[in-house]
N, CA, C and O of each residue as an XYZ file, in Angstrom:
1020
protein
N      81.777    124.929    139.285
C      82.933    125.581    139.909
C      84.178    124.730    139.692
O      84.119    123.501    139.753
N      85.277    125.377    139.446
C      86.532    124.672    139.236
C      86.991    123.995    140.523
O      86.820    124.536    141.615
N      87.572    122.811    140.383
C      88.132    122.107    141.535
C      89.655    122.152    141.480
O      90.247    122.336    140.416
N      90.281    121.981    142.649
C      91.732    122.099    142.742
C      92.306    120.906    143.492
O      91.633    120.330    144.347
N      93.554    120.527    143.177
C      94.193    119.403    143.879
C      94.286    119.677    145.377
O      94.434    120.824    145.799
N      94.199    118.624    146.168
C      94.232    118.751    147.621
C      95.578    118.334    148.194
O      96.265    117.466    147.656
N      95.932    118.970    149.289
C      97.059    118.577    150.130
C      96.481    118.267    151.502
O      95.618    118.996    151.990
N      96.949    117.192    152.127
C      96.380    116.814    153.422
C      97.484    116.636    154.454
O      98.432    115.878    154.251
N      97.338    117.357    155.572
C      98.218    117.223    156.728
C      97.343    117.036    157.968
O      96.373    117.772    158.151
N      97.665    116.084    158.803
C      96.900    115.817    160.038
C      95.412    115.576    159.733
O      94.542    115.972    160.509
N      95.133    114.924    158.600
C      93.739    114.691    158.198
C      92.988    115.996    157.941
O      91.759    116.038    158.006
N      93.727    117.043    157.654
C      93.140    118.343    157.341
C      93.609    118.764    155.963
O      94.808    118.747    155.684
N      92.682    119.140    155.101
C      93.078    119.414    153.727
C      93.004    120.889    153.366
O      92.192    121.648    153.897
N      93.889    121.269    152.437
C      93.791    122.561    151.780
C      94.072    122.343    150.305
O      94.454    121.245    149.899
N      93.886    123.374    149.504
C      93.953    123.213    148.058
C      95.162    123.921    147.447
O      95.620    124.951    147.941
N      95.654    123.346    146.376
C      96.728    123.964    145.608
C      96.083    124.951    144.633
O      95.758    124.615    143.494
N      95.912    126.172    145.120
C      95.249    127.204    144.331
C      96.135    128.444    144.317
O      96.719    128.809    145.336
N      96.229    129.083    143.167
C      97.018    130.300    143.014
C      96.121    131.515    143.227
O      94.895    131.406    143.199
N      96.743    132.669    143.439
C      95.995    133.842    143.876
C      94.916    134.256    142.874
O      93.791    134.545    143.280
N      95.230    134.291    141.576
C      94.217    134.700    140.606
C      93.108    133.663    140.515
O      91.946    134.012    140.304
N      93.457    132.400    140.673
C      92.437    131.352    140.693
C      91.505    131.531    141.886
O      90.296    131.331    141.771
N      92.065    131.907    143.024
C      91.257    132.153    144.220
C      90.303    133.323    143.995
O      89.118    133.228    144.313
N      90.808    134.410    143.457
C      89.978    135.592    143.201
C      88.844    135.252    142.237
O      87.696    135.635    142.462
N      89.171    134.530    141.163
C      88.145    134.150    140.187
C      87.099    133.239    140.822
O      85.908    133.361    140.537
N      87.546    132.330    141.679
C      86.636    131.403    142.349
C      85.668    132.163    143.252
O      84.465    131.904    143.236
N      86.189    133.094    144.035
C      85.347    133.870    144.947
C      84.316    134.685    144.168
O      83.142    134.720    144.537
N      84.750    135.334    143.101
C      83.842    136.156    142.302
C      82.761    135.303    141.650
O      81.604    135.719    141.580
N      83.120    134.132    141.180
C      82.136    133.235    140.569
C      81.143    132.718    141.608
O      79.938    132.670    141.360
N      81.668    132.330    142.781
C      80.801    131.821    143.844
C      79.833    132.892    144.328
O      78.713    132.586    144.738
N      80.270    134.152    144.279
C      79.438    135.256    144.752
C      78.207    135.469    143.876
O      77.275    136.162    144.286
N      78.190    134.893    142.692
C      77.055    135.046    141.785
C      76.071    133.889    141.877
O      75.005    133.917    141.262
N      76.433    132.886    142.640
C      75.566    131.727    142.778
C      74.676    131.880    144.005
O      75.018    132.604    144.940
N      73.537    131.200    144.000
C      72.577    131.338    145.089
C      72.982    130.546    146.331
O      72.564    130.887    147.437
N      73.779    129.507    146.168
C      74.212    128.699    147.305
C      75.253    129.444    148.141
O      75.947    130.331    147.644
N      75.348    129.073    149.400
C      76.359    129.660    150.273
C      77.681    128.915    150.126
O      77.719    127.685    150.079
N      78.752    129.680    150.056
C      80.093    129.124    149.865
C      80.990    129.607    150.999
O      80.991    130.789    151.341
N      81.749    128.687    151.575
C      82.713    129.049    152.616
C      84.122    128.834    152.082
O      84.464    127.747    151.616
N      84.927    129.874    152.154
C      86.331    129.809    151.750
C      87.180    129.945    153.007
O      87.115    130.962    153.698
N      87.969    128.929    153.302
C      88.831    128.960    154.470
C      90.289    129.162    154.089
O      90.630    129.208    152.907
N      91.142    129.282    155.088
C      92.574    129.368    154.816
C      93.344    128.725    155.963
O      92.857    128.640    157.091
N      94.552    128.279    155.650
C      95.384    127.626    156.662
C      96.753    128.286    156.735
O      97.346    128.662    155.724
N      97.229    128.413    157.956
C      98.620    128.703    158.241
C      99.026    127.741    159.356
O      98.264    126.832    159.684
N     100.188    127.918    159.934
C     100.639    126.991    160.972
C      99.675    126.995    162.158
O      99.366    125.940    162.712
N      99.207    128.164    162.541
C      98.284    128.238    163.674
C      96.994    127.467    163.380
O      96.486    126.743    164.236
N      96.477    127.628    162.171
C      95.253    126.913    161.800
C      95.475    125.408    161.832
O      94.607    124.662    162.286
N      96.620    124.961    161.358
C      96.904    123.531    161.349
C      97.034    122.983    162.776
O      96.620    121.858    163.055
N      97.606    123.776    163.660
C      97.672    123.349    165.061
C      96.286    123.278    165.684
O      95.989    122.358    166.447
N      95.437    124.249    165.358
C      94.051    124.189    165.839
C      93.352    122.948    165.294
O      92.640    122.260    166.026
N      93.555    122.665    164.011
C      92.899    121.511    163.392
C      93.358    120.208    164.039
O      92.578    119.264    164.160
N      94.619    120.157    164.452
C      95.164    118.964    165.112
C      94.509    118.757    166.475
O      94.275    117.626    166.900
N      94.218    119.873    167.156
C      93.739    119.805    168.542
C      92.221    119.898    168.676
O      91.659    119.427    169.665
N      91.552    120.500    167.691
C      90.123    120.758    167.805
C      89.379    120.097    166.644
O      89.444    120.589    165.518
N      88.682    119.002    166.895
C      87.956    118.312    165.814
C      86.982    119.214    165.065
O      86.848    119.091    163.847
N      86.299    120.119    165.766
C      85.334    120.983    165.077
C      86.019    121.913    164.093
O      85.463    122.244    163.046
N      87.235    122.335    164.438
C      87.966    123.231    163.544
C      88.451    122.466    162.315
O      88.398    122.971    161.194
N      88.925    121.241    162.542
C      89.324    120.381    161.423
C      88.129    120.142    160.495
O      88.272    120.177    159.272
N      86.971    119.904    161.071
C      85.768    119.689    160.261
C      85.397    120.948    159.475
O      84.949    120.860    158.332
N      85.585    122.114    160.089
C      85.295    123.365    159.382
C      86.122    123.450    158.104
O      85.589    123.753    157.036
N      87.419    123.185    158.209
C      88.300    123.266    157.042
C      87.977    122.178    156.023
O      87.967    122.435    154.819
N      87.717    120.980    156.498
C      87.445    119.880    155.575
C      86.088    120.007    154.891
O      85.878    119.440    153.819
N      85.174    120.744    155.500
C      83.855    120.942    154.899
C      83.754    122.234    154.103
O      82.769    122.451    153.397
N      84.761    123.094    154.210
C      84.753    124.341    153.443
C      84.828    124.018    151.953
O      85.359    122.981    151.557
N      84.292    124.918    151.139
C      84.276    124.680    149.695
C      85.663    124.831    149.078
O      86.001    124.134    148.121
N      86.457    125.733    149.623
C      87.830    125.938    149.152
C      88.666    126.421    150.325
O      88.211    127.238    151.125
N      89.896    125.913    150.426
C      90.814    126.318    151.493
C      92.158    126.652    150.854
O      92.779    125.797    150.222
N      92.603    127.888    151.015
C      93.889    128.278    150.441
C      94.962    128.348    151.523
O      94.652    128.400    152.713
N      96.201    128.350    151.109
C      97.333    128.353    152.034
C      97.820    129.780    152.266
O      98.085    130.524    151.321
N      97.933    130.144    153.537
C      98.379    131.480    153.927
C      99.561    131.355    154.889
O      99.564    131.964    155.959
N     100.564    130.564    154.503
C     101.715    130.427    155.384
C     102.811    129.566    154.786
O     102.557    128.451    154.330
N     104.046    130.091    154.789
C     105.164    129.317    154.266
C     105.427    128.073    155.101
O     105.916    127.069    154.584
N     105.102    128.134    156.404
C     105.308    126.970    157.252
C     104.485    125.782    156.802
O     104.950    124.644    156.864
N     103.265    126.034    156.349
C     102.412    124.952    155.852
C     102.973    124.375    154.559
O     102.927    123.163    154.348
N     103.505    125.240    153.691
C     104.153    124.741    152.473
C     105.336    123.839    152.820
O     105.527    122.788    152.208
N     106.129    124.262    153.813
C     107.263    123.446    154.246
C     106.783    122.104    154.774
O     107.359    121.062    154.460
N     105.720    122.133    155.584
C     105.161    120.897    156.113
C     104.685    119.976    155.010
O     104.865    118.760    155.092
N     104.073    120.548    153.964
C     103.600    119.751    152.839
C     104.769    119.125    152.079
O     104.700    117.968    151.665
N     105.845    119.898    151.898
C     107.023    119.365    151.217
C     107.656    118.236    152.020
O     108.058    117.217    151.458
N     107.744    118.418    153.329
C     108.297    117.372    154.187
C     107.438    116.111    154.161
O     107.920    115.012    154.434
N     106.171    116.283    153.831
C     105.257    115.141    153.746
C     105.218    114.543    152.348
O     104.447    113.621    152.084
N     106.052    115.070    151.449
C     106.193    114.462    150.138
C     105.413    115.114    149.016
O     105.436    114.621    147.888
N     104.731    116.196    149.291
C     103.959    116.857    148.244
C     104.857    117.760    147.403
O     105.811    118.359    147.899
N     104.525    117.838    146.124
C     105.184    118.780    145.227
C     104.376    120.072    145.243
O     103.275    120.133    144.695
N     104.923    121.091    145.869
C     104.168    122.334    146.035
C     105.138    123.508    146.036
O     106.218    123.439    146.624
N     104.738    124.584    145.371
C     105.613    125.741    145.205
C     105.054    126.961    145.938
O     103.922    126.955    146.421
N     105.875    127.999    146.005
C     105.509    129.216    146.726
C     104.297    129.907    146.116
O     103.624    130.680    146.798
N     104.001    129.642    144.828
C     102.853    130.290    144.185
C     101.534    129.824    144.797
O     100.491    130.436    144.564
N     101.576    128.751    145.572
C     100.356    128.257    146.207
C     100.174    128.834    147.615
O      99.311    128.387    148.372
N     100.979    129.809    147.947
C     100.815    130.508    149.219
C     100.476    131.951    148.933
O     101.110    132.585    148.090
N      99.476    132.481    149.630
C      99.099    133.873    149.446
C      98.595    134.420    150.768
O      98.109    133.670    151.614
N      98.711    135.719    150.941
C      98.205    136.339    152.165
C      97.283    137.488    151.792
O      97.589    138.267    150.889
N      96.165    137.595    152.479
C      95.079    138.473    152.063
C      95.462    139.940    151.844
O      95.000    140.522    150.863
N      96.280    140.575    152.697
C      96.598    141.983    152.447
C      97.257    142.220    151.096
O      97.170    143.319    150.548
N      97.920    141.192    150.552
C      98.607    141.347    149.278
C      97.669    141.274    148.082
O      97.999    141.781    147.010
N      96.500    140.650    148.246
C      95.613    140.507    147.089
C      94.248    141.153    147.275
O      93.412    141.061    146.376
N      93.991    141.799    148.401
C      92.665    142.354    148.637
C      92.287    143.404    147.595
O      91.117    143.501    147.223
N      93.247    144.189    147.118
C      92.916    145.185    146.103
C      92.558    144.529    144.777
O      91.650    144.993    144.087
N      93.253    143.464    144.413
C      92.901    142.735    143.197
C      91.512    142.114    143.330
O      90.754    142.056    142.361
N      91.188    141.655    144.529
C      89.859    141.081    144.759
C      88.774    142.135    144.587
O      87.765    141.871    143.933
N      88.955    143.322    145.158
C      87.902    144.340    145.050
C      87.805    144.889    143.628
O      86.719    145.271    143.192
N      88.902    144.933    142.911
C      88.838    145.335    141.501
C      88.001    144.336    140.701
O      87.228    144.714    139.821
N      88.173    143.057    141.026
C      87.369    142.014    140.395
C      85.902    142.162    140.799
O      85.009    142.014    139.965
N      85.656    142.454    142.073
C      84.280    142.647    142.549
C      83.613    143.821    141.840
O      82.450    143.735    141.444
N      84.344    144.902    141.686
C      83.789    146.062    140.989
C      83.448    145.711    139.544
O      82.378    146.057    139.043
N      84.370    145.024    138.886
C      84.174    144.646    137.485
C      82.965    143.734    137.317
O      82.215    143.861    136.349
N      82.776    142.805    138.271
C      81.708    141.815    138.166
C      80.438    142.245    138.909
O      79.485    141.471    139.005
N      80.421    143.467    139.430
C      79.277    143.998    140.193
C      78.949    143.101    141.386
O      77.787    142.781    141.636
N      79.982    142.704    142.110
C      79.859    141.870    143.304
C      80.029    142.760    144.534
O      80.988    143.526    144.625
N      79.099    142.657    145.471
C      79.148    143.512    146.662
C      79.922    142.844    147.796
O      80.064    141.622    147.846
N      80.419    143.687    148.706
C      81.318    143.221    149.760
C      80.974    143.894    151.085
O      80.772    145.106    151.145
N      80.910    143.089    152.146
C      80.709    143.628    153.498
C      81.897    143.227    154.348
O      82.241    142.048    154.425
N      82.530    144.206    154.990
C      83.689    143.968    155.831
C      83.264    143.964    157.295
O      82.675    144.929    157.782
N      83.564    142.882    157.984
C      83.205    142.744    159.401
C      84.481    142.387    160.160
O      84.829    141.212    160.284
N      85.173    143.403    160.665
C      86.497    143.131    161.231
C      87.067    144.352    161.928
O      86.614    145.479    161.728
N      88.068    144.098    162.748
C      88.904    145.153    163.285
C      88.281    145.988    164.395
O      87.095    145.874    164.704
N      89.119    146.827    164.979
C      88.665    147.787    165.969
C      87.851    148.877    165.278
O      87.976    149.068    164.069
N      87.021    149.591    166.029
C      86.287    150.706    165.422
C      87.236    151.652    164.683
O      88.256    152.075    165.227
N      86.891    151.969    163.462
C      87.701    152.858    162.645
C      88.506    152.152    161.573
O      88.778    152.737    160.525
N      88.891    150.913    161.811
C      89.718    150.180    160.839
C      88.949    149.914    159.556
O      89.474    150.119    158.462
N      87.698    149.454    159.683
C      86.885    149.188    158.497
C      86.675    150.465    157.690
O      86.737    150.437    156.461
N      86.428    151.577    158.366
C      86.224    152.849    157.664
C      87.461    153.223    156.859
O      87.350    153.672    155.718
N      88.641    153.041    157.449
C      89.889    153.330    156.738
C      90.049    152.408    155.537
O      90.467    152.838    154.462
N      89.712    151.134    155.730
C      89.840    150.173    154.640
C      88.892    150.512    153.498
O      89.280    150.459    152.331
N      87.648    150.861    153.828
C      86.673    151.196    152.792
C      87.118    152.424    152.003
O      87.017    152.452    150.776
N      87.611    153.433    152.711
C      88.111    154.636    152.034
C      89.232    154.294    151.058
O      89.274    154.802    149.938
N      90.127    153.437    151.493
C      91.267    153.048    150.660
C      90.819    152.217    149.461
O      91.316    152.403    148.350
N      89.879    151.299    149.688
C      89.416    150.417    148.609
C      88.578    151.178    147.590
O      88.698    150.939    146.388
N      87.738    152.083    148.054
C      86.894    152.855    147.137
C      87.734    153.804    146.284
O      87.332    154.177    145.182
N      88.900    154.191    146.798
C      89.773    155.079    146.013
C      90.287    154.395    144.755
O      90.600    155.065    143.771
N      90.376    153.073    144.775
C      90.815    152.352    143.580
C      89.653    151.696    142.851
O      89.775    151.329    141.682
N      88.518    151.547    143.546
C      87.321    150.936    142.951
C      86.111    151.808    143.286
O      85.304    151.441    144.140
N      85.978    152.958    142.623
C      84.943    153.928    142.999
C      83.511    153.420    142.849
O      82.601    153.954    143.483
N      83.299    152.400    142.024
C      81.950    151.872    141.828
C      81.686    150.616    142.655
O      80.667    149.950    142.475
N      82.594    150.303    143.546
C      82.444    149.122    144.390
C      81.288    149.302    145.356
O      81.175    150.343    146.003
N      80.427    148.293    145.460
C      79.350    148.300    146.442
C      79.878    147.662    147.724
O      80.096    146.451    147.783
N      80.079    148.481    148.739
C      80.750    148.002    149.946
C      80.197    148.684    151.189
O      79.919    149.883    151.180
N      80.043    147.920    152.244
C      79.710    148.435    153.564
C      80.537    147.667    154.588
O      81.260    146.733    154.242
N      80.421    148.074    155.865
C      81.196    147.380    156.877
C      80.759    147.700    158.289
O      79.925    148.573    158.532
N      81.353    146.958    159.215
C      81.100    147.143    160.647
C      82.313    146.606    161.387
O      82.919    145.624    160.957
N      82.668    147.236    162.484
C      83.830    146.764    163.248
C      83.552    145.393    163.868
O      82.406    144.952    163.947
N      84.612    144.739    164.298
C      84.474    143.393    164.842
C      84.391    143.320    166.348
O      84.369    142.229    166.917
N      84.344    144.479    167.009
C      84.322    144.510    168.476
C      82.880    144.593    168.985
O      82.422    145.640    169.442
N      82.185    143.468    168.892
C      80.819    143.386    169.387
C      80.617    142.018    170.019
O      81.376    141.088    169.748
N      79.610    141.894    170.850
C      79.282    140.629    171.499
C      78.845    139.641    170.423
O      77.914    139.917    169.667
N      79.509    138.499    170.352
C      79.263    137.549    169.267
C      78.035    136.665    169.512
O      77.836    135.674    168.810
N      77.234    137.013    170.481
C      75.970    136.320    170.713
C      74.985    137.319    171.301
O      75.376    138.397    171.747
N      73.709    136.958    171.300
C      72.716    137.821    171.912
C      72.275    138.975    171.029
O      72.427    138.934    169.808
N      71.729    140.001    171.661
C      71.098    141.103    170.942
C      72.070    141.866    170.064
O      71.746    142.213    168.928
N      73.263    142.130    170.586
C      74.236    142.900    169.799
C      74.619    142.147    168.534
O      74.731    142.744    167.463
N      74.819    140.854    168.651
C      75.127    140.017    167.489
C      73.975    140.055    166.485
O      74.200    140.167    165.280
N      72.753    139.964    166.981
C      71.575    139.990    166.108
C      71.473    141.307    165.344
O      71.083    141.318    164.177
N      71.822    142.418    165.999
C      71.766    143.722    165.341
C      72.797    143.828    164.216
O      72.525    144.417    163.170
N      73.977    143.255    164.438
C      75.009    143.256    163.390
C      74.545    142.410    162.209
O      74.705    142.809    161.056
N      73.974    141.247    162.494
C      73.467    140.386    161.420
C      72.345    141.094    160.655
O      72.254    140.979    159.433
N      71.505    141.816    161.370
C      70.430    142.575    160.706
C      71.012    143.608    159.748
O      70.501    143.809    158.646
N      72.081    144.255    160.183
C      72.718    145.254    159.305
C      73.308    144.585    158.062
O      73.203    145.118    156.957
N      73.923    143.424    158.247
C      74.464    142.684    157.104
C      73.341    142.289    156.152
O      73.455    142.465    154.939
N      72.267    141.760    156.702
C      71.158    141.288    155.875
C      70.449    142.417    155.147
O      69.915    142.210    154.057
N      70.437    143.601    155.728
C      69.854    144.754    155.035
C      70.644    145.097    153.773
O      70.086    145.586    152.790
N      71.943    144.833    153.815
C      72.814    145.085    152.654
C      72.818    143.910    151.688
O      72.986    144.092    150.482
N      72.633    142.697    152.221
C      72.657    141.456    151.435
C      73.912    141.359    150.556
O      73.814    141.346    149.329
N      75.082    141.292    151.187
C      76.322    141.270    150.406
C      76.526    139.946    149.677
O      76.088    138.887    150.126
N      77.195    140.043    148.560
C      77.595    138.815    147.864
C      78.733    138.134    148.607
O      78.792    136.906    148.676
N      79.642    138.938    149.167
C      80.784    138.414    149.931
C      80.791    139.048    151.317
O      80.690    140.267    151.454
N      80.910    138.218    152.328
C      81.057    138.699    153.706
C      82.452    138.345    154.196
O      82.788    137.172    154.362
N      83.248    139.363    154.422
C      84.591    139.178    154.976
C      84.504    139.249    156.493
O      83.969    140.211    157.044
N      85.036    138.221    157.174
C      85.003    138.162    158.636
C      86.434    138.126    159.156
O      87.202    137.230    158.804
N      86.790    139.084    159.981
C      88.158    139.151    160.501
C      88.189    139.285    162.005
O      88.456    140.366    162.530
N      87.917    138.187    162.711
C      87.966    138.180    164.177
C      89.204    137.469    164.702
O      89.461    137.490    165.906
N      89.969    136.845    163.825
C      91.072    136.000    164.259
C      90.607    134.568    164.486
O      89.431    134.304    164.737
N      91.562    133.656    164.390
C      91.276    132.231    164.597
C      91.245    131.917    166.087
O      92.021    132.504    166.842
N      90.385    131.019    166.537
C      89.336    130.292    165.805
C      87.973    130.954    165.948
O      86.960    130.362    165.574
N      87.927    132.190    166.491
C      86.644    132.842    166.748
C      85.870    133.077    165.459
O      84.659    132.860    165.417
N      86.555    133.517    164.406
C      85.846    133.828    163.169
C      85.202    132.580    162.559
O      84.089    132.646    162.036
N      85.899    131.451    162.628
C      85.331    130.210    162.094
C      84.157    129.725    162.942
O      83.156    129.246    162.409
N      84.284    129.851    164.260
C      83.200    129.475    165.154
C      81.971    130.349    164.909
O      80.843    129.856    164.914
N      82.191    131.638    164.695
C      81.081    132.556    164.447
C      80.369    132.217    163.144
O      79.142    132.280    163.066
N      81.131    131.863    162.138
C      80.515    131.469    160.858
C      79.626    130.248    161.049
O      78.498    130.216    160.557
N      80.125    129.253    161.757
C      79.338    128.050    162.001
C      78.049    128.364    162.755
O      76.999    127.788    162.469
N      78.132    129.269    163.708
C      76.970    129.596    164.544
C      75.941    130.454    163.811
O      74.754    130.410    164.137
N      76.387    131.235    162.823
C      75.507    132.254    162.254
C      75.263    132.153    160.749
O      74.456    132.906    160.203
N      75.935    131.252    160.090
C      75.858    131.163    158.625
C      74.419    131.085    158.127
O      74.049    131.769    157.173
N      73.621    130.261    158.766
C      72.244    130.050    158.297
C      71.352    131.273    158.470
O      70.297    131.371    157.844
N      71.776    132.203    159.318
C      70.966    133.398    159.583
C      71.376    134.587    158.715
O      70.700    135.616    158.707
N      72.473    134.445    157.991
C      73.049    135.574    157.268
C      72.776    135.461    155.775
O      72.992    134.412    155.169
N      72.300    136.551    155.195
C      71.999    136.596    153.766
C      73.219    137.089    152.994
O      73.269    138.220    152.512
N      74.195    136.196    152.898
C      75.399    136.443    152.104
C      75.700    135.168    151.335
O      75.230    134.091    151.702
N      76.473    135.284    150.283
C      76.743    134.114    149.450
C      78.111    133.494    149.716
O      78.247    132.271    149.733
N      79.107    134.321    149.919
C      80.459    133.815    150.189
C      80.896    134.291    151.570
O      80.823    135.480    151.879
N      81.347    133.358    152.391
C      81.865    133.663    153.721
C      83.376    133.503    153.672
O      83.893    132.436    153.341
N      84.076    134.586    154.009
C      85.514    134.644    153.800
C      86.219    135.087    155.084
O      86.376    136.287    155.307
N      86.647    134.153    155.928
C      87.379    134.534    157.145
C      88.843    134.826    156.817
O      89.550    133.970    156.285
N      89.291    136.038    157.138
C      90.643    136.438    156.739
C      91.452    137.090    157.854
O      92.397    137.831    157.583
N      91.090    136.821    159.102
C      91.929    137.253    160.208
C      92.178    138.743    160.248
O      91.250    139.545    160.144
N      93.454    139.109    160.401
C      93.836    140.515    160.613
C      94.164    141.243    159.315
O      94.895    142.233    159.327
N      93.633    140.765    158.209
C      93.935    141.366    156.902
C      93.770    142.875    156.899
O      94.661    143.589    156.440
N      92.648    143.376    157.403
C      92.392    144.816    157.333
C      93.323    145.603    158.241
O      93.667    146.743    157.930
N      93.738    145.013    159.365
C      94.708    145.673    160.237
C      96.012    145.927    159.492
O      96.610    146.997    159.606
N      96.443    144.925    158.728
C      97.678    145.070    157.953
C      97.469    145.993    156.757
O      98.317    146.831    156.452
N      96.336    145.831    156.088
C      96.077    146.617    154.879
C      96.013    148.109    155.177
O      96.463    148.924    154.372
N      95.458    148.467    156.324
C      95.336    149.889    156.694
C      96.527    150.396    157.501
O      96.527    151.536    157.966
N      97.551    149.540    157.668
C      98.744    149.878    158.461
C      98.420    150.132    159.926
O      99.170    150.812    160.626
N      97.289    149.578    160.390
C      96.960    149.665    161.814
C      97.870    148.754    162.634
O      98.113    149.005    163.814
N      98.371    147.690    161.995
C      99.352    146.779    162.595
C     100.498    146.632    161.607
O     100.275    146.449    160.411
N     101.726    146.713    162.109
C     102.903    146.648    161.247
C     103.217    145.213    160.857
O     103.360    144.353    161.727
N     103.326    144.941    159.556
C     103.624    143.587    159.067
C     105.115    143.302    159.020
O     105.551    142.165    159.201
N     105.883    144.341    158.777
C     107.313    144.145    158.594
C     107.718    144.461    157.170
O     106.856    144.637    156.309
N     109.038    144.537    156.900
C     109.507    144.838    155.547
C     109.177    143.706    154.572
O     109.078    142.544    154.965
N     109.011    144.061    153.303
C     108.609    143.069    152.303
C     109.614    141.930    152.171
O     109.224    140.795    151.899
N     110.910    142.217    152.360
C     111.896    141.146    152.207
C     111.718    140.067    153.268
O     112.153    138.931    153.082
N     111.073    140.425    154.385
C     110.737    139.415    155.393
C     109.407    138.747    155.079
O     109.308    137.520    155.099
N     108.377    139.550    154.787
C     107.042    138.993    154.579
C     106.975    138.115    153.345
O     106.186    137.172    153.300
N     107.802    138.415    152.330
C     107.779    137.632    151.096
C     108.614    136.359    151.189
O     108.618    135.552    150.260
N     109.316    136.175    152.294
C     110.187    135.012    152.416
C     109.902    134.183    153.668
O     110.761    133.449    154.157
N     108.699    134.316    154.162
C     108.269    133.430    155.232
C     108.620    133.874    156.639
O     108.536    133.072    157.569
N     109.016    135.145    156.827
C     109.431    135.595    158.152
C     108.577    136.731    158.698
O     109.024    137.490    159.558
N     107.343    136.850    158.199
C     106.433    137.852    158.751
C     106.199    137.617    160.237
O     106.023    138.560    161.008
N     106.200    136.342    160.629
C     105.973    135.983    162.028
C     107.031    136.597    162.931
O     106.750    136.918    164.086
N     108.250    136.762    162.414
C     109.330    137.299    163.231
C     109.066    138.759    163.595
O     109.281    139.166    164.737
N     108.599    139.545    162.625
C     108.250    140.938    162.901
C     107.134    141.022    163.926
O     107.188    141.826    164.856
N     106.115    140.179    163.744
C     104.981    140.217    164.665
C     105.401    139.800    166.080
O     104.912    140.346    167.069
N     106.302    138.835    166.157
C     106.788    138.400    167.463
C     107.570    139.517    168.155
O     107.429    139.720    169.361
N     108.389    140.236    167.397
C     109.187    141.323    167.967
C     108.302    142.477    168.427
O     108.562    143.091    169.462
N     107.249    142.770    167.651
C     106.394    143.910    167.975
C     105.361    143.584    169.055
O     104.933    144.476    169.786
N     104.952    142.299    169.163
C     103.961    141.905    170.172
C     104.390    140.619    170.882
O     103.684    139.613    170.816
N     105.542    140.643    171.559
C     106.076    139.399    172.143
C     105.182    138.791    173.215
O     105.038    137.570    173.272
N     104.591    139.604    174.050
C     103.773    139.070    175.148
C     102.562    138.309    174.624
O     102.216    137.249    175.145
N     101.925    138.845    173.603
C     100.714    138.230    173.071
C     101.001    137.061    172.142
O     100.212    136.120    172.066
N     102.132    137.114    171.430
C     102.335    136.163    170.338
C     103.449    135.145    170.572
O     103.699    134.311    169.701
N     104.123    135.186    171.716
C     105.247    134.268    171.902
C     104.796    132.810    171.827
O     105.489    131.969    171.256
N     103.633    132.516    172.406
C     103.157    131.139    172.411
C     102.818    130.675    170.996
O     103.079    129.527    170.635
N     102.238    131.569    170.196
C     101.843    131.219    168.826
C     103.045    130.827    167.983
O     102.971    129.892    167.187
N     104.163    131.547    168.158
C     105.306    131.323    167.269
C     106.424    130.503    167.912
O     106.922    129.561    167.297
N     106.824    130.841    169.127
C     107.927    130.139    169.767
C     107.547    128.686    170.076
O     108.369    127.779    169.946
N     106.302    128.481    170.483
C     105.813    127.128    170.761
C     105.139    126.528    169.537
O     105.396    125.376    169.187
N     104.275    127.304    168.880
C     103.440    126.777    167.801
C     104.203    126.316    166.575
O     103.893    125.258    166.027
N     105.196    127.081    166.125
C     105.928    126.701    164.912
C     106.704    125.392    165.071
O     106.564    124.505    164.229
N     107.528    125.239    166.137
C     108.216    123.947    166.316
C     107.234    122.789    166.538
O     107.476    121.671    166.083
N     106.134    123.060    167.234
C     105.147    122.011    167.478
C     104.557    121.512    166.165
O     104.372    120.309    165.983
N     104.266    122.422    165.261
C     103.743    122.037    163.957
C     104.730    121.146    163.204
O     104.347    120.102    162.678
N     106.003    121.556    163.150
C     107.004    120.756    162.436
C     107.191    119.395    163.095
O     107.363    118.392    162.402
N     107.161    119.349    164.420
C     107.247    118.075    165.126
C     106.097    117.155    164.712
O     106.299    115.964    164.476
N     104.904    117.714    164.628
C     103.738    116.911    164.260
C     103.825    116.421    162.825
O     103.415    115.300    162.523
N     104.362    117.261    161.932
C     104.547    116.840    160.541
C     105.506    115.663    160.463
O     105.219    114.662    159.805
N     106.646    115.785    161.139
C     107.646    114.703    161.110
C     107.108    113.442    161.778
O     107.361    112.331    161.313
N     106.373    113.616    162.857
C     105.772    112.468    163.543
C     104.787    111.755    162.626
O     104.760    110.525    162.585
N     103.981    112.511    161.893
C     103.023    111.911    160.971
C     103.734    111.140    159.871
O     103.322    110.045    159.490
N     104.807    111.733    159.371
C     105.544    111.062    158.282
C     106.151    109.754    158.769
O     106.096    108.741    158.071
N     106.732    109.774    159.968
C     107.345    108.559    160.515
C     106.270    107.515    160.791
O     106.454    106.333    160.499
N     105.131    107.960    161.363
C     104.051    107.032    161.690
C     103.470    106.380    160.446
O     103.186    105.182    160.449
N     103.293    107.143    159.401
C     102.728    106.601    158.177
C     103.715    105.700    157.447
O     103.328    104.763    156.748
N     105.000    106.005    157.624
C     106.014    105.172    157.022
C     106.101    105.274    155.515
O     106.724    104.436    154.862
N     105.481    106.295    154.965
C     105.547    106.475    153.515
C     105.321    107.932    153.176
O     104.764    108.685    153.974
N     105.747    108.322    152.011
C     105.618    109.694    151.550
C     104.340    109.821    150.740
O     104.035    108.969    149.905
N     103.591    110.899    150.994
C     102.375    111.130    150.230
C     102.705    111.381    148.769
O     103.772    111.902    148.442
N     101.813    111.018    147.924
C     102.027    111.242    146.502
C     101.317    112.518    146.053
O     101.380    112.880    144.878
């Protein structure tokens, strides 16, 4: 498998990988017998990694971690790394390219995410562009332990997907992977948050001129202020403060 240069913030690393490289990596990993975990970081993930050792370990032990946030790119630049916007990607923008690759390579996909109905909408949309895609799914609103969890895992294992997409949101999706990875017959574990909500227009992302320039968070804050004010109003400045604090403490710029 191809390796990629690392960027490290708060002792948490992610990789300088471009979108097509990520898609090719996932498709290649899906053909191997070993289990592969692909993680991603944004400002929220980096704050979790700073505060939760288990979450930091999840990212550092993942096989590949891509960047899903302009704030993280800014933090990396402030820490002295040479990194460009091409190393940032967000799942709703490339999911169709991924499934086209899966169809071409005969790689199967199981979607585990969203409220009831969201996965069905996503599958309908994806199959319309990839009619030979082997795909199944289940909503993400189930008890993540006990009998209900076991029944969902049984359904996944009956399909034996090459790629399992998990979209419960951070940090629940990563915790669930850690708790259940050994019981699941899948090859690639891909936690991607609310990707399907955005892809199916179940949640509004905002205009492209905002989402393509690092201000998707602003739309989400305006549309869901009660739920998301802490994530953005507190979380974004806190992340930048921690980046600057790390740089001052280290007394040198990363190479």
